[in-house]
N, CA, C and O atoms as CSV, one atom per row, in Angstrom:
chain,resi,resn,atom,element,x,y,z
A,1,MET,N,N,-2.627,19.755,28.820
A,1,MET,CA,C,-2.150,19.122,27.652
A,1,MET,C,C,-1.748,17.941,27.587
A,1,MET,O,O,-2.250,17.407,26.598
A,2,SER,N,N,-0.960,17.123,28.258
A,2,SER,CA,C,-0.843,16.216,27.875
A,2,SER,C,C,-2.265,15.145,27.705
A,2,SER,O,O,-2.242,14.291,26.819
A,3,ARG,N,N,-2.968,15.222,28.239
A,3,ARG,CA,C,-4.162,14.676,28.274
A,3,ARG,C,C,-4.965,14.727,26.698
A,3,ARG,O,O,-5.569,13.947,25.962
A,4,LEU,N,N,-4.630,15.874,26.713
A,4,LEU,CA,C,-4.783,16.215,25.032
A,4,LEU,C,C,-4.266,15.219,23.924
A,4,LEU,O,O,-4.913,14.624,23.062
A,5,LEU,N,N,-2.390,15.205,24.298
A,5,LEU,CA,C,-1.558,14.594,23.795
A,5,LEU,C,C,-2.397,13.000,23.156
A,5,LEU,O,O,-2.437,12.581,21.999
A,6,PHE,N,N,-3.114,12.277,24.693
A,6,PHE,CA,C,-3.143,11.017,24.600
A,6,PHE,C,C,-4.201,10.529,24.227
A,6,PHE,O,O,-4.321,9.334,23.956
A,7,VAL,N,N,-5.400,11.629,24.136
A,7,VAL,CA,C,-6.934,11.240,23.057
A,7,VAL,C,C,-6.477,11.223,21.821
A,7,VAL,O,O,-7.054,10.648,20.899
A,8,GLY,N,N,-5.120,12.024,21.691
A,8,GLY,CA,C,-4.975,12.250,19.729
A,8,GLY,C,C,-3.966,10.963,19.403
A,8,GLY,O,O,-3.416,10.975,18.303
A,9,LEU,N,N,-3.752,10.076,20.126
A,9,LEU,CA,C,-2.538,9.490,19.944
A,9,LEU,C,C,-3.693,8.381,19.837
A,9,LEU,O,O,-3.686,7.573,18.909
A,10,PHE,N,N,-4.529,8.379,20.672
A,10,PHE,CA,C,-5.622,6.853,20.880
A,10,PHE,C,C,-6.775,7.255,19.881
A,10,PHE,O,O,-7.798,6.577,19.985
A,11,VAL,N,N,-6.771,7.879,19.288
A,11,VAL,CA,C,-7.321,8.522,18.019
A,11,VAL,C,C,-7.013,7.634,16.424
A,11,VAL,O,O,-7.388,6.723,15.686
A,12,ALA,N,N,-6.293,8.443,16.576
A,12,ALA,CA,C,-4.964,7.735,16.434
A,12,ALA,C,C,-5.094,6.768,15.212
A,12,ALA,O,O,-5.424,6.784,14.026
A,13,ALA,N,N,-4.404,5.454,16.706
A,13,ALA,CA,C,-4.327,4.623,17.262
A,13,ALA,C,C,-5.567,3.180,16.352
A,13,ALA,O,O,-5.370,2.193,15.644
A,14,LEU,N,N,-6.556,3.751,16.835
A,14,LEU,CA,C,-8.542,2.877,16.631
A,14,LEU,C,C,-8.500,3.429,14.880
A,14,LEU,O,O,-9.101,2.593,14.205
A,15,SER,N,N,-7.995,4.509,14.071
A,15,SER,CA,C,-8.012,5.175,12.387
A,15,SER,C,C,-7.289,3.835,12.561
A,15,SER,O,O,-7.892,2.781,12.360
A,16,CYS,N,N,-6.576,3.851,12.766
A,16,CYS,CA,C,-5.335,2.432,12.193
A,16,CYS,C,C,-5.269,0.823,12.613
A,16,CYS,O,O,-4.305,0.057,12.634
A,17,ASP,N,N,-6.653,0.612,12.936
A,17,ASP,CA,C,-6.877,-0.205,13.674
A,17,ASP,C,C,-7.169,-1.690,12.397
A,17,ASP,O,O,-8.149,-1.977,11.710
A,18,LYS,N,N,-5.729,-2.374,12.562
A,18,LYS,CA,C,-5.901,-3.254,11.482
A,18,LYS,C,C,-5.957,-4.954,11.685
A,18,LYS,O,O,-5.500,-5.938,11.102
A,19,GLY,N,N,-6.871,-4.650,12.970
A,19,GLY,CA,C,-7.674,-6.324,13.324
A,19,GLY,C,C,-8.708,-6.656,13.344
A,19,GLY,O,O,-8.874,-7.535,12.499
A,20,GLY,N,N,-10.104,-6.291,14.206
A,20,GLY,CA,C,-11.070,-6.177,13.494
A,20,GLY,C,C,-12.137,-7.493,13.471
A,20,GLY,O,O,-11.726,-8.590,13.852
A,21,ALA,N,N,-13.247,-7.356,13.096
A,21,ALA,CA,C,-13.969,-9.261,12.519
A,21,ALA,C,C,-13.774,-9.700,11.310
A,21,ALA,O,O,-13.308,-10.745,10.857
A,22,ASP,N,N,-14.068,-9.043,10.994
A,22,ASP,CA,C,-13.480,-9.406,9.603
A,22,ASP,C,C,-12.163,-9.807,9.575
A,22,ASP,O,O,-12.083,-11.020,9.386
A,23,ALA,N,N,-11.081,-9.247,9.691
A,23,ALA,CA,C,-9.291,-9.908,9.693
A,23,ALA,C,C,-9.543,-11.488,9.531
A,23,ALA,O,O,-10.540,-12.140,9.842
A,24,LYS,N,N,-8.306,-11.910,8.935
A,24,LYS,CA,C,-8.270,-13.764,8.694
A,24,LYS,C,C,-6.825,-13.420,8.848
A,24,LYS,O,O,-6.165,-12.953,7.919
A,25,PRO,N,N,-6.196,-13.734,10.410
A,25,PRO,CA,C,-5.507,-14.243,10.259
A,25,PRO,C,C,-4.014,-15.495,9.355
A,25,PRO,O,O,-4.019,-16.717,9.205
A,26,GLY,N,N,-3.205,-14.683,9.050
A,26,GLY,CA,C,-2.306,-15.284,8.384
A,26,GLY,C,C,-2.139,-15.112,6.498
A,26,GLY,O,O,-1.205,-15.467,5.780
A,27,ALA,N,N,-3.928,-14.181,6.000
A,27,ALA,CA,C,-4.583,-13.836,5.103
A,27,ALA,C,C,-3.314,-13.837,4.250
A,27,ALA,O,O,-2.754,-14.726,4.892
A,28,THR,N,N,-2.597,-13.585,3.480
A,28,THR,CA,C,-1.863,-12.619,2.754
A,28,THR,C,C,-3.077,-12.377,1.077
A,28,THR,O,O,-3.807,-13.249,0.604
A,29,LYS,N,N,-2.878,-10.814,0.508
A,29,LYS,CA,C,-3.646,-10.698,-0.390
A,29,LYS,C,C,-2.124,-10.162,-1.455
A,29,LYS,O,O,-1.457,-9.129,-1.511
A,30,GLN,N,N,-2.084,-11.531,-2.195
A,30,GLN,CA,C,-1.098,-10.599,-3.252
A,30,GLN,C,C,-1.536,-10.545,-4.693
A,30,GLN,O,O,-2.748,-10.751,-4.742
A,31,ALA,N,N,-1.077,-10.370,-5.737
A,31,ALA,CA,C,-0.900,-9.366,-7.237
A,31,ALA,C,C,0.717,-10.857,-7.442
A,31,ALA,O,O,1.938,-10.820,-7.289
A,32,PRO,N,N,-0.136,-11.754,-7.779
A,32,PRO,CA,C,1.086,-12.450,-9.427
A,32,PRO,C,C,1.825,-11.274,-10.452
A,32,PRO,O,O,1.345,-10.183,-10.760
A,33,VAL,N,N,3.128,-11.845,-10.872
A,33,VAL,CA,C,3.401,-11.590,-11.823
A,33,VAL,C,C,2.915,-10.811,-12.613
A,33,VAL,O,O,3.428,-9.740,-12.934
A,34,THR,N,N,1.302,-11.491,-13.241
A,34,THR,CA,C,0.815,-11.649,-14.421
A,34,THR,C,C,-0.543,-10.082,-13.806
A,34,THR,O,O,-1.219,-9.379,-14.557
A,35,ALA,N,N,-0.499,-10.043,-12.590
A,35,ALA,CA,C,-1.489,-8.833,-12.488
A,35,ALA,C,C,-1.402,-7.959,-13.063
A,35,ALA,O,O,-0.302,-7.637,-13.510
A,36,GLY,N,N,-2.716,-7.081,-13.334
A,36,GLY,CA,C,-2.745,-5.725,-14.156
A,36,GLY,C,C,-2.432,-6.264,-15.447
A,36,GLY,O,O,-2.106,-7.296,-16.034
A,37,LYS,N,N,-2.708,-4.982,-15.603
A,37,LYS,CA,C,-2.852,-4.509,-17.538
A,37,LYS,C,C,-2.179,-4.028,-17.789
A,37,LYS,O,O,-2.100,-2.910,-17.281
A,38,VAL,N,N,-0.934,-4.523,-18.954
A,38,VAL,CA,C,0.236,-3.639,-19.323
A,38,VAL,C,C,-0.699,-2.761,-20.686
A,38,VAL,O,O,-1.423,-3.176,-21.591
A,39,GLU,N,N,-0.055,-0.822,-20.093
A,39,GLU,CA,C,-0.206,-0.462,-21.221
A,39,GLU,C,C,1.334,0.334,-21.282
A,39,GLU,O,O,2.054,0.543,-20.306
A,40,ASN,N,N,1.720,0.847,-23.214
A,40,ASN,CA,C,2.831,1.217,-23.014
A,40,ASN,C,C,4.162,0.411,-22.781
A,40,ASN,O,O,5.009,0.879,-23.542
A,41,GLY,N,N,4.629,-0.519,-22.100
A,41,GLY,CA,C,5.543,-1.672,-21.778
A,41,GLY,C,C,5.659,-0.806,-19.889
A,41,GLY,O,O,6.736,-0.759,-19.294
A,42,VAL,N,N,4.614,-0.354,-19.409
A,42,VAL,CA,C,4.328,-0.514,-18.238
A,42,VAL,C,C,2.923,-1.203,-17.798
A,42,VAL,O,O,2.004,-1.289,-18.612
A,43,ARG,N,N,2.786,-1.761,-16.273
A,43,ARG,CA,C,1.788,-2.883,-15.672
A,43,ARG,C,C,0.746,-1.990,-14.689
A,43,ARG,O,O,0.912,-1.665,-13.514
A,44,ARG,N,N,0.127,-1.837,-15.183
A,44,ARG,CA,C,-0.904,-0.950,-13.834
A,44,ARG,C,C,-1.595,-1.994,-13.084
A,44,ARG,O,O,-2.238,-2.972,-13.466
A,45,ILE,N,N,-1.239,-1.446,-11.653
A,45,ILE,CA,C,-2.038,-3.152,-10.336
A,45,ILE,C,C,-2.415,-1.519,-9.467
A,45,ILE,O,O,-1.916,-0.475,-9.046
A,46,ASP,N,N,-4.101,-2.558,-9.671
A,46,ASP,CA,C,-4.987,-1.107,-8.857
A,46,ASP,C,C,-4.549,-1.443,-7.446
A,46,ASP,O,O,-4.145,-2.606,-7.411
A,47,ILE,N,N,-4.475,-0.719,-6.046
A,47,ILE,CA,C,-3.851,-1.222,-4.978
A,47,ILE,C,C,-5.874,-0.314,-4.262
A,47,ILE,O,O,-6.338,0.686,-4.809
A,48,GLU,N,N,-6.611,-1.064,-3.031
A,48,GLU,CA,C,-7.026,-0.326,-2.984
A,48,GLU,C,C,-6.370,0.114,-1.419
A,48,GLU,O,O,-5.837,-0.857,-0.882
A,49,ALA,N,N,-6.323,1.152,-0.751
A,49,ALA,CA,C,-6.286,1.972,0.803
A,49,ALA,C,C,-7.626,1.486,1.832
A,49,ALA,O,O,-8.308,2.349,2.386
A,50,GLY,N,N,-7.877,0.159,1.992
A,50,GLY,CA,C,-8.776,-0.048,2.486
A,50,GLY,C,C,-9.067,-0.588,4.207
A,50,GLY,O,O,-8.188,-0.680,5.064
A,51,LYS,N,N,-10.068,-0.797,4.334
A,51,LYS,CA,C,-9.830,-1.052,5.711
A,51,LYS,C,C,-9.962,-2.648,5.749
A,51,LYS,O,O,-10.784,-3.318,6.374
A,52,GLU,N,N,-8.853,-3.101,4.848
A,52,GLU,CA,C,-7.767,-3.959,5.301
A,52,GLU,C,C,-7.177,-3.787,5.152
A,52,GLU,O,O,-6.506,-4.818,5.100
A,53,GLY,N,N,-6.458,-2.750,4.892
A,53,GLY,CA,C,-5.159,-2.026,4.608
A,53,GLY,C,C,-5.123,-2.057,2.979
A,53,GLY,O,O,-6.078,-2.149,2.207
A,54,TYR,N,N,-3.517,-1.935,2.645
A,54,TYR,CA,C,-3.123,-2.643,1.378
A,54,TYR,C,C,-3.989,-4.339,0.661
A,54,TYR,O,O,-3.943,-5.528,0.974
A,55,VAL,N,N,-4.717,-3.497,-0.432
A,55,VAL,CA,C,-5.248,-4.828,-1.178
A,55,VAL,C,C,-4.414,-4.477,-3.133
A,55,VAL,O,O,-4.270,-3.429,-3.762
A,56,PRO,N,N,-4.241,-5.200,-3.301
A,56,PRO,CA,C,-2.983,-6.702,-2.761
A,56,PRO,C,C,-1.897,-5.897,-1.765
A,56,PRO,O,O,-1.384,-4.821,-2.073
A,57,GLU,N,N,-1.659,-6.574,-0.592
A,57,GLU,CA,C,-0.355,-5.984,-0.386
A,57,GLU,C,C,1.503,-6.448,-0.025
A,57,GLU,O,O,2.511,-6.227,0.646
A,58,ARG,N,N,0.659,-7.479,-1.434
A,58,ARG,CA,C,2.202,-8.274,-1.886
A,58,ARG,C,C,2.096,-8.498,-3.607
A,58,ARG,O,O,1.226,-9.258,-4.032
A,59,ILE,N,N,3.275,-7.610,-4.819
A,59,ILE,CA,C,3.166,-7.083,-5.557
A,59,ILE,C,C,3.914,-7.413,-5.993
A,59,ILE,O,O,4.859,-6.627,-6.065
A,60,ALA,N,N,4.112,-8.975,-6.696
A,60,ALA,CA,C,5.229,-9.835,-7.938
A,60,ALA,C,C,6.162,-9.512,-9.356
A,60,ALA,O,O,5.731,-10.136,-10.325
A,61,GLY,N,N,7.274,-8.712,-9.625
A,61,GLY,CA,C,7.208,-8.067,-10.558
A,61,GLY,C,C,8.370,-8.873,-10.747
A,61,GLY,O,O,8.850,-9.790,-10.081
A,62,LYS,N,N,8.723,-8.296,-11.851
A,62,LYS,CA,C,10.042,-8.923,-13.418
A,62,LYS,C,C,11.593,-8.145,-12.284
A,62,LYS,O,O,11.885,-7.188,-11.567
A,63,PRO,N,N,11.815,-8.673,-12.518
A,63,PRO,CA,C,13.463,-7.330,-11.527
A,63,PRO,C,C,13.916,-6.690,-13.207
A,63,PRO,O,O,14.412,-7.054,-14.274
A,64,GLY,N,N,13.212,-5.245,-12.365
A,64,GLY,CA,C,13.449,-4.401,-13.194
A,64,GLY,C,C,12.352,-4.262,-14.513
A,64,GLY,O,O,12.589,-4.282,-15.720
A,65,GLU,N,N,11.347,-4.146,-13.942
A,65,GLU,CA,C,9.764,-4.363,-14.837
A,65,GLU,C,C,9.822,-2.499,-14.622
A,65,GLU,O,O,10.767,-1.790,-14.274
A,66,LYS,N,N,8.631,-2.193,-14.932
A,66,LYS,CA,C,8.336,-0.334,-15.008
A,66,LYS,C,C,6.919,-1.156,-14.516
A,66,LYS,O,O,6.276,-1.960,-15.191
A,67,LEU,N,N,6.590,-0.615,-12.883
A,67,LEU,CA,C,5.049,-0.240,-12.683
A,67,LEU,C,C,4.673,0.927,-12.307
A,67,LEU,O,O,5.270,1.996,-12.183
A,68,MET,N,N,3.063,0.429,-12.050
A,68,MET,CA,C,2.317,2.261,-11.640
A,68,MET,C,C,1.034,1.511,-11.088
A,68,MET,O,O,-0.022,1.031,-11.500
A,69,LEU,N,N,2.060,1.771,-9.396
A,69,LEU,CA,C,0.615,1.275,-8.672
A,69,LEU,C,C,-0.150,3.057,-8.259
A,69,LEU,O,O,0.108,4.218,-7.940
A,70,VAL,N,N,-1.595,1.730,-8.697
A,70,VAL,CA,C,-2.885,3.256,-9.303
A,70,VAL,C,C,-3.432,2.757,-7.481
A,70,VAL,O,O,-3.879,1.676,-7.096
A,71,PHE,N,N,-3.218,3.770,-6.859
A,71,PHE,CA,C,-4.049,3.551,-5.351
A,71,PHE,C,C,-5.164,4.486,-5.482
A,71,PHE,O,O,-5.244,5.509,-6.162
A,72,LYS,N,N,-6.665,3.504,-4.089
A,72,LYS,CA,C,-8.166,4.223,-4.540
A,72,LYS,C,C,-8.355,3.682,-2.910
A,72,LYS,O,O,-8.658,2.536,-2.580
A,73,ARG,N,N,-7.979,5.308,-1.622
A,73,ARG,CA,C,-8.728,5.294,-0.552
A,73,ARG,C,C,-9.897,5.353,-0.660
A,73,ARG,O,O,-10.602,5.815,-1.557
A,74,THR,N,N,-10.378,4.367,1.273
A,74,THR,CA,C,-11.563,3.301,0.898
A,74,THR,C,C,-12.811,4.144,1.813
A,74,THR,O,O,-14.002,4.426,1.684
A,75,VAL,N,N,-11.681,4.340,2.823
A,75,VAL,CA,C,-11.623,4.317,4.391
A,75,VAL,C,C,-11.669,5.764,4.754
A,75,VAL,O,O,-10.856,6.493,4.185
A,76,GLU,N,N,-12.535,6.316,5.655
A,76,GLU,CA,C,-11.796,7.902,7.040
A,76,GLU,C,C,-10.916,7.230,7.546
A,76,GLU,O,O,-10.967,6.012,7.719
A,77,GLY,N,N,-9.973,7.997,7.850
A,77,GLY,CA,C,-9.076,8.572,8.922
A,77,GLY,C,C,-8.026,8.189,8.053
A,77,GLY,O,O,-7.909,7.791,6.894
A,78,ALA,N,N,-6.994,8.563,9.443
A,78,ALA,CA,C,-5.697,9.913,9.036
A,78,ALA,C,C,-4.584,8.611,8.374
A,78,ALA,O,O,-3.804,8.639,7.422
A,79,CYS,N,N,-4.849,7.785,9.124
A,79,CYS,CA,C,-3.725,6.426,9.168
A,79,CYS,C,C,-3.652,6.303,7.063
A,79,CYS,O,O,-2.552,6.346,6.513
A,80,LEU,N,N,-4.778,6.180,6.343
A,80,LEU,CA,C,-4.142,5.358,4.722
A,80,LEU,C,C,-4.294,6.914,4.513
A,80,LEU,O,O,-3.674,7.143,3.474
A,81,ALA,N,N,-4.865,8.196,5.039
A,81,ALA,CA,C,-4.695,9.415,3.967
A,81,ALA,C,C,-3.986,9.271,3.334
A,81,ALA,O,O,-4.272,9.271,2.137
A,82,GLU,N,N,-2.221,8.998,3.890
A,82,GLU,CA,C,-1.002,9.085,4.200
A,82,GLU,C,C,-0.690,7.639,2.946
A,82,GLU,O,O,-1.215,6.544,2.745
A,83,LEU,N,N,0.378,8.372,2.375
A,83,LEU,CA,C,1.348,7.059,1.791
A,83,LEU,C,C,2.758,7.168,1.042
A,83,LEU,O,O,3.019,7.833,0.040
A,84,LYS,N,N,3.894,6.045,2.062
A,84,LYS,CA,C,5.034,6.435,1.948
A,84,LYS,C,C,5.701,5.742,0.892
A,84,LYS,O,O,6.166,4.617,1.073
A,85,THR,N,N,5.785,6.401,-0.308
A,85,THR,CA,C,6.569,5.419,-0.820
A,85,THR,C,C,7.587,4.749,-1.253
A,85,THR,O,O,8.451,4.914,-0.391
A,86,PRO,N,N,8.041,4.029,-2.154
A,86,PRO,CA,C,8.981,3.289,-1.873
A,86,PRO,C,C,10.256,4.095,-1.985
A,86,PRO,O,O,11.120,3.631,-1.241
A,87,ASP,N,N,10.586,4.970,-2.555
A,87,ASP,CA,C,11.035,6.419,-2.661
A,87,ASP,C,C,11.422,6.706,-0.947
A,87,ASP,O,O,12.518,6.998,-0.468
A,88,GLY,N,N,10.790,6.610,-0.615
A,88,GLY,CA,C,10.867,7.946,0.657
A,88,GLY,C,C,9.526,8.879,0.636
A,88,GLY,O,O,8.903,9.014,1.690
A,89,LYS,N,N,9.258,9.263,-0.075
A,89,LYS,CA,C,8.062,10.606,-0.145
A,89,LYS,C,C,6.094,10.384,0.633
A,89,LYS,O,O,5.042,9.746,0.590
A,90,LEU,N,N,6.318,10.716,0.815
A,90,LEU,CA,C,4.558,11.619,0.924
A,90,LEU,C,C,3.901,11.715,0.246
A,90,LEU,O,O,4.371,12.237,-0.765
A,91,VAL,N,N,2.341,11.345,0.150
A,91,VAL,CA,C,2.131,11.631,-1.475
A,91,VAL,C,C,0.490,11.223,-0.106
A,91,VAL,O,O,0.485,10.317,0.727
A,92,GLU,N,N,-0.324,11.962,-0.290
A,92,GLU,CA,C,-1.892,12.481,-0.388
A,92,GLU,C,C,-2.535,11.150,-0.482
A,92,GLU,O,O,-1.882,10.289,-1.072
A,93,LEU,N,N,-3.414,10.903,-0.124
A,93,LEU,CA,C,-4.508,9.636,-1.465
A,93,LEU,C,C,-6.128,10.415,-0.727
A,93,LEU,O,O,-6.878,9.784,0.018
A,94,PRO,N,N,-6.368,11.895,-1.176
A,94,PRO,CA,C,-7.754,11.728,-1.367
A,94,PRO,C,C,-8.510,10.604,-1.277
A,94,PRO,O,O,-8.006,9.516,-1.555
A,95,MET,N,N,-9.980,10.728,-0.830
A,95,MET,CA,C,-11.445,9.733,-0.795
A,95,MET,C,C,-11.847,9.348,-2.314
A,95,MET,O,O,-12.541,9.996,-3.097
A,96,ASN,N,N,-11.362,8.404,-2.455
A,96,ASN,CA,C,-12.283,7.631,-4.009
A,96,ASN,C,C,-11.372,8.423,-4.921
A,96,ASN,O,O,-12.061,8.944,-5.798
A,97,LYS,N,N,-10.035,8.728,-5.059
A,97,LYS,CA,C,-10.158,9.594,-5.903
A,97,LYS,C,C,-8.290,8.212,-6.036
A,97,LYS,O,O,-7.545,7.742,-5.176
A,98,GLN,N,N,-8.341,8.113,-7.575
A,98,GLN,CA,C,-7.168,7.170,-7.885
A,98,GLN,C,C,-4.908,7.714,-8.184
A,98,GLN,O,O,-4.339,8.489,-8.953
A,99,ILE,N,N,-4.582,7.079,-7.452
A,99,ILE,CA,C,-3.191,8.008,-7.672
A,99,ILE,C,C,-1.850,7.196,-7.361
A,99,ILE,O,O,-1.256,6.407,-6.626
A,100,GLU,N,N,-1.838,8.130,-8.668
A,100,GLU,CA,C,-0.159,6.830,-9.920
A,100,GLU,C,C,1.208,7.120,-8.919
A,100,GLU,O,O,1.712,8.203,-8.622
A,101,VAL,N,N,1.570,5.873,-8.558
A,101,VAL,CA,C,2.917,5.605,-8.373
A,101,VAL,C,C,3.942,5.180,-8.877
A,101,VAL,O,O,4.093,3.966,-8.744
A,102,PRO,N,N,5.132,5.997,-9.701
A,102,PRO,CA,C,5.557,4.914,-10.061
A,102,PRO,C,C,6.397,4.175,-9.807
A,102,PRO,O,O,6.620,4.367,-8.612
A,103,VAL,N,N,7.225,3.201,-10.263
A,103,VAL,CA,C,7.829,1.855,-9.414
A,103,VAL,C,C,8.580,1.142,-10.271
A,103,VAL,O,O,8.111,0.675,-11.308
A,104,THR,N,N,9.743,1.008,-9.928
A,104,THR,CA,C,10.746,0.316,-11.642
A,104,THR,C,C,11.139,-1.183,-9.763
A,104,THR,O,O,11.721,-0.793,-8.751
A,105,VAL,N,N,10.650,-2.518,-9.925
A,105,VAL,CA,C,10.605,-3.818,-9.484
A,105,VAL,C,C,12.037,-3.440,-9.020
A,105,VAL,O,O,12.532,-2.538,-9.695
A,106,PRO,N,N,12.878,-3.967,-7.937
A,106,PRO,CA,C,14.136,-4.182,-7.662
A,106,PRO,C,C,14.795,-5.353,-8.283
A,106,PRO,O,O,14.270,-6.446,-8.498
A,107,GLN,N,N,15.998,-4.994,-8.542
A,107,GLN,CA,C,16.285,-6.887,-9.441
A,107,GLN,C,C,16.467,-8.036,-8.730
A,107,GLN,O,O,16.709,-9.112,-9.277
A,108,SER,N,N,16.322,-7.820,-6.982
A,108,SER,CA,C,16.753,-8.855,-6.582
A,108,SER,C,C,15.958,-8.634,-5.147
A,108,SER,O,O,16.596,-7.771,-4.545
A,109,GLY,N,N,14.754,-9.088,-4.302
A,109,GLY,CA,C,14.654,-7.927,-2.708
A,109,GLY,C,C,12.792,-7.800,-3.341
A,109,GLY,O,O,12.025,-8.206,-4.214
A,110,GLU,N,N,12.911,-6.718,-1.846
A,110,GLU,CA,C,11.343,-6.435,-1.990
A,110,GLU,C,C,12.041,-4.397,-1.998
A,110,GLU,O,O,13.122,-3.827,-1.850
A,111,LEU,N,N,10.183,-3.903,-2.345
A,111,LEU,CA,C,10.655,-2.562,-2.316
A,111,LEU,C,C,9.404,-2.405,-1.248
A,111,LEU,O,O,8.384,-3.071,-1.421
A,112,ALA,N,N,9.509,-1.654,-0.332
A,112,ALA,CA,C,8.186,-1.368,0.898
A,112,ALA,C,C,7.046,0.220,0.437
A,112,ALA,O,O,7.547,1.270,0.034
A,113,PHE,N,N,6.303,0.120,0.529
A,113,PHE,CA,C,4.985,1.285,1.689
A,113,PHE,C,C,4.792,1.017,2.139
A,113,PHE,O,O,4.698,-0.159,2.493
A,114,ALA,N,N,4.457,2.332,2.685
A,114,ALA,CA,C,3.733,1.875,3.456
A,114,ALA,C,C,2.432,3.457,4.149
A,114,ALA,O,O,2.474,4.487,3.476
A,115,CYS,N,N,1.364,3.434,5.512
A,115,CYS,CA,C,0.648,4.140,5.753
A,115,CYS,C,C,1.377,5.416,6.271
A,115,CYS,O,O,2.154,5.382,7.226
A,116,GLY,N,N,1.071,6.545,5.571
A,116,GLY,CA,C,2.204,7.801,6.600
A,116,GLY,C,C,2.332,7.399,8.440
A,116,GLY,O,O,3.084,7.969,9.231
A,117,MET,N,N,1.483,6.412,8.720
A,117,MET,CA,C,1.451,5.540,10.564
A,117,MET,C,C,2.426,5.231,10.321
A,117,MET,O,O,3.240,6.011,10.816
A,118,ASP,N,N,3.184,3.915,9.411
A,118,ASP,CA,C,3.794,3.012,9.170
A,118,ASP,C,C,2.843,2.065,9.322
A,118,ASP,O,O,3.015,1.000,8.730
A,119,MET,N,N,1.768,2.235,10.058
A,119,MET,CA,C,0.787,0.299,10.362
A,119,MET,C,C,0.408,-0.468,9.414
A,119,MET,O,O,0.207,-1.641,9.730
A,120,PHE,N,N,0.230,-0.137,8.229
A,120,PHE,CA,C,-0.550,-0.726,6.837
A,120,PHE,C,C,0.902,-0.489,5.956
A,120,PHE,O,O,1.600,0.488,5.683
A,121,LYS,N,N,0.946,-2.012,5.661
A,121,LYS,CA,C,2.476,-2.307,4.707
A,121,LYS,C,C,2.208,-3.062,3.975
A,121,LYS,O,O,1.713,-4.184,4.088
A,122,GLY,N,N,2.709,-2.151,2.673
A,122,GLY,CA,C,3.438,-3.210,1.005
A,122,GLY,C,C,4.000,-3.361,0.888
A,122,GLY,O,O,4.879,-2.802,1.544
A,123,VAL,N,N,4.433,-4.521,-0.306
A,123,VAL,CA,C,5.667,-5.220,-0.527
A,123,VAL,C,C,6.070,-5.358,-2.621
A,123,VAL,O,O,5.347,-5.807,-3.510
A,124,ILE,N,N,7.390,-4.794,-2.697
A,124,ILE,CA,C,7.284,-5.155,-4.424
A,124,ILE,C,C,8.103,-6.087,-4.534
A,124,ILE,O,O,9.317,-5.891,-4.585
A,125,VAL,N,N,7.382,-7.606,-4.602
A,125,VAL,CA,C,8.623,-8.495,-4.335
A,125,VAL,C,C,9.294,-8.787,-5.675
A,125,VAL,O,O,8.604,-9.293,-6.561
A,126,ALA,N,N,10.820,-8.460,-5.941
A,126,ALA,CA,C,11.643,-9.597,-7.102
A,126,ALA,C,C,11.219,-11.014,-7.395
A,126,ALA,O,O,11.553,-11.948,-6.665
A,127,GLN,N,N,10.453,-11.164,-8.512
A,127,GLN,CA,C,10.535,-12.501,-8.749
A,127,GLN,C,C,11.696,-13.170,-9.978
A,127,GLN,O,O,11.547,-12.457,-10.971
A,128,PRO,N,N,12.196,-13.672,-10.116
A,128,PRO,CA,C,13.368,-13.741,-11.283
A,128,PRO,C,C,12.655,-15.379,-12.267
A,128,PRO,O,O,12.444,-16.537,-11.908
A,129,ALA,N,N,12.460,-14.501,-13.816
A,129,ALA,CA,C,11.973,-15.517,-14.213
A,129,ALA,C,C,11.744,-17.271,-13.509
A,129,ALA,O,O,12.640,-17.608,-12.734
A,130,GLY,N,N,11.213,-17.761,-13.630
A,130,GLY,CA,C,11.793,-20.031,-13.101
A,130,GLY,C,C,12.523,-20.431,-14.390
A,130,GLY,O,O,12.987,-21.565,-14.510
């Protein structure tokens, strides 16, 4: 039984490998306050859940701004198959389907989201007007 558990954990860790030949150390994928398209007062941001994790992984917003995060998973593997939303809910991310998650940018600081195994993470960052 312990051997089966070890194999399961090993496979799960491999499915969440954030390294790889294409990884760029220190590279941050960020969406500025102007990214996305505004519809009915809500800014839509497309987020790919793929081999590089979440792209973009940092989303800037105005305090109190309403966002619709539109996730699309493009890789196989258990890690990115689930999303922990900023309010703590678990949401399934089926392959190549868009899943909408409404979010309000905090007045200050950040809101985080992550894969089901907490290995890939992203944040919504409040950026007050300059």
